[in-house]
N, C-alpha and C positions, 0 to 999 in steps of 0.2 A: 621537409621544408621547415625552416625555423619560424616559430610564431612571431607575430609582430611585437608583442610585449617582451618576449625573450630577446629578440633582436635589439630592441631599444636598451634593455638592461645591459646586454653585451657591449653595445656601442658606448654606453656611459661608463661601464667598468674599464673598457680599454682606454677611453679618454682620460679617466682618472689615473690609470697606471702611467700613461705617457706624461701626464702633468707631473706626477710624483717623480718620475725619472728625470724630467727636466729640472725640477727643483733640486734633486740630489746632485745632478751634474753641475748646476750653477753653484751650489754650496761647495762642492769639491774644487771647482776652479777658483773660487774666492779664497778657500783655505790654502790652496797651493800658492796663490799670489800673496796672501797675508804673511805666510811663513817666509817667503823669499824677501818680502819687504822687511820683515823682522830681522833676518840675517844681515841685510844691508844696513839697517839702522844701527844694529849692534856694532858693525864694523866702522860706521861713520862716527857714532857717538858712544865709544866704549865706556866712558866714565860718567854717563848721564845719571844725574840724581836730582832729588828735590832741591830747588834753589832757594827755598825759604830758610831763614836762619831761626833755629829754636834749640832749646836744651831739654825740654820735657814734653810729654804728650799734650798737656793743656796749652803750652805755648805754641805747639804746632797747630792745634785746633784753632786758636785765636788768630794766628798768622794766616791760616787758610781762609777763615771767615773774612779777614781784611783784604785778601787777594781778589775778592769778587769785584769785577770792573776796575781792577787796579793792577799795576805791574808788580811782580815780585821784588824788583829793585826798589820801588817806592816803599813797599811793605817793610823791607829790610832796613830802610832808613828810619822808619817809625818805631819798630819794635824794641830797639835797645832802650830808649827812654821809657817806653810803655812797660817793659818787663822789669826794668830797674825799680819802677814805682809799684807795679802790681805783678809780682813774679809767679803767682800761683792762683788756683781756683778760689781759694779762700779770700785773698785780697781783692781779686776781681769781682767776686760776688758782693763784697762790702764796699766797693769803690763808690765815690761820688760820681754820679752819672755825667755831670757837666765836665768834671775834670777828665773823665775817660773819653768823652767826646772830643775835647780839645787835643788830647794826646794823639788821637787817630784821625783828626780832621782832614789831613792831606790825602788820605786814601779814598775819599769820596763816600757819599752815602753814609756819613759817619754817625748820624743819629740812629739809623736802623742797625748799623753794625754794633754800636755801643750797647743798644738794648739786647741784641742777640747774644753778644759776648757775655754780658752780665746775666741774662736769663739762663744761658747754657751753664755758666759757672755756678749759679745758684742751684740749678737742678743737679749738677755734679756733686755739690756739697750735700744736698738734702737726700738724694736718692742713690748715689753711687759711691758714698764714702770718701768723697774728695778726689776720686780718680776717674779719668776719662775711660768710659766703658770700652770693652774690646769686642762687643757684638754689634753688628750692623743695625739691628732693630732698636737697640738702646741708643746708639748714636743718633739715629734718625729721629728719636723722640726729643732731642735737644733743640731749643730755639735756634734758628738760623743754619741748621745742618741738613743738607740734602745729600744725595748719594755721592756727588763729586767730592765734597768735604769729607764725608765718612770714608770713602775709598782712600783718600790721601792719608788720613790719620791712621787707619788700620794698617796700611802698607808700610808707612815710614816710621810710625811710632811703635808698632807691634810686629811688623814683618808678616802681616796677614793679607794675602791677596784675595779679597772678597769680591772684587769686581774691577772693571776698567774705568778709570777716570775719564770723563768726556767733558772737555772744555771747548771753547770756540775753535781752537787749532785742531784738536782731535776730530771734532765734528766736521770741519771743512776738509781736512786732508783725507780722512777716511772715506768721505763721500766722493771726492775726486778720484781716489784710487779704486772706486767701485766696490768697496767692501761693505757698503750699506746703501740702501735706497731711502732711508728714513732721515727725518730732521729732528725728531724728538730724542733728547739725550738718553733716556732710559731704553728706548728701542734700539738706538745705535749701540749702546753698551751690550745689550743682549746679542746683537749680531756679532760684535767683536769677541765676546766670550765664547761663542761657538767656533770661532776661527782660530783662536790663539791658545797656546799652552798656558795653563794657569800661573806657573811661576813667572811668566813674562807679562802678565796683565798690566801691572802698574808701570814697569819700566818701558813698556810699549808706549804708554801715554806720554811719559816724559820725553822719550826720544822723538815721538811724533810732534810734540810741542816744539822741541828744538828745530826740527825740520820745517815746521810751519812758520816759525819766526825767521829762519835763515833763508829758506828757498821758496817754499810753497805758501807765499804770503797771500793775504786776502785780495789785495790789489796788485796787479802786475807781477804775478808769480814768475820766477826765473826758470821756466821749463827747459830752456836750452842748457842750463847748468845742472839740472836735476839728475842725481844718481839713481832715481827711481823712474825716470822718464819712459824707459822701455816697458815698464809694468803698468803705466798709468793710462787707463782708457779715456781719460779726459784731456790728455795732452793736446791733441789736434784741435779739439773744440775750444780750448782755452787760447791756443795760438791764433785761431781764426777770430775770436772775439777781440784779442789784443790788436790784431791788424786793423780791424774795423775801427776800434777806439783811436788808434794812432792816425788813421786817415781823417777821422772827424776832427781830431786835435790839429792836424796839419791845415785843414780847411779853415778852421777858426783862426788859426795863427796867421794864415795868408790873408 
């Protein structure tokens, strides 16, 4: 007869094994879904690339900082005059702050962005020989640079896939597709890194952004038109919420 203590340990061990197996199965299902999503995204957006206009790594860094809480289209309207006046890290580091603020004002939060841009460029000049660093830790040491900006710069300026860029679209769509349960961008990035091949990390983000803008919008997503609908575990719940919202709107209209 098995002793009580031994029985308890046996039960706990078995419970732990079943739990680990469930986690492994869940990750396997997510990985299979993520890779099918990736195949379809590549088919739908074969030429997806960074939509910010730039000529040098420092210009990409600046444009990415400006894109926070702002559309790429607006940033591309602002950067021609900005880069004509301040084309590199040296000129941006020495720029008159008020003039810099005025040049980027329409991107929003322009005072903080101007300070970050100038602070980053001054550090690039003083610590990195005037060149945007190629290492994640060094990029993250620059004012105004978090993992989102660092991932964009590394991937598009240097061809280094160091992580998955997580913006509002990637966060929303990845969650709806059941590829993550988290809301924190860093934890979402970790989940996606486990699911996707490294060469596709950055272009996954760009293609998912395209899809988020075109179909899987924050409000009123077009699930009926979605080419990922059969893979999306959120489709039915989103449809149900939309029906309720429509009924409420009809009652108010009546």
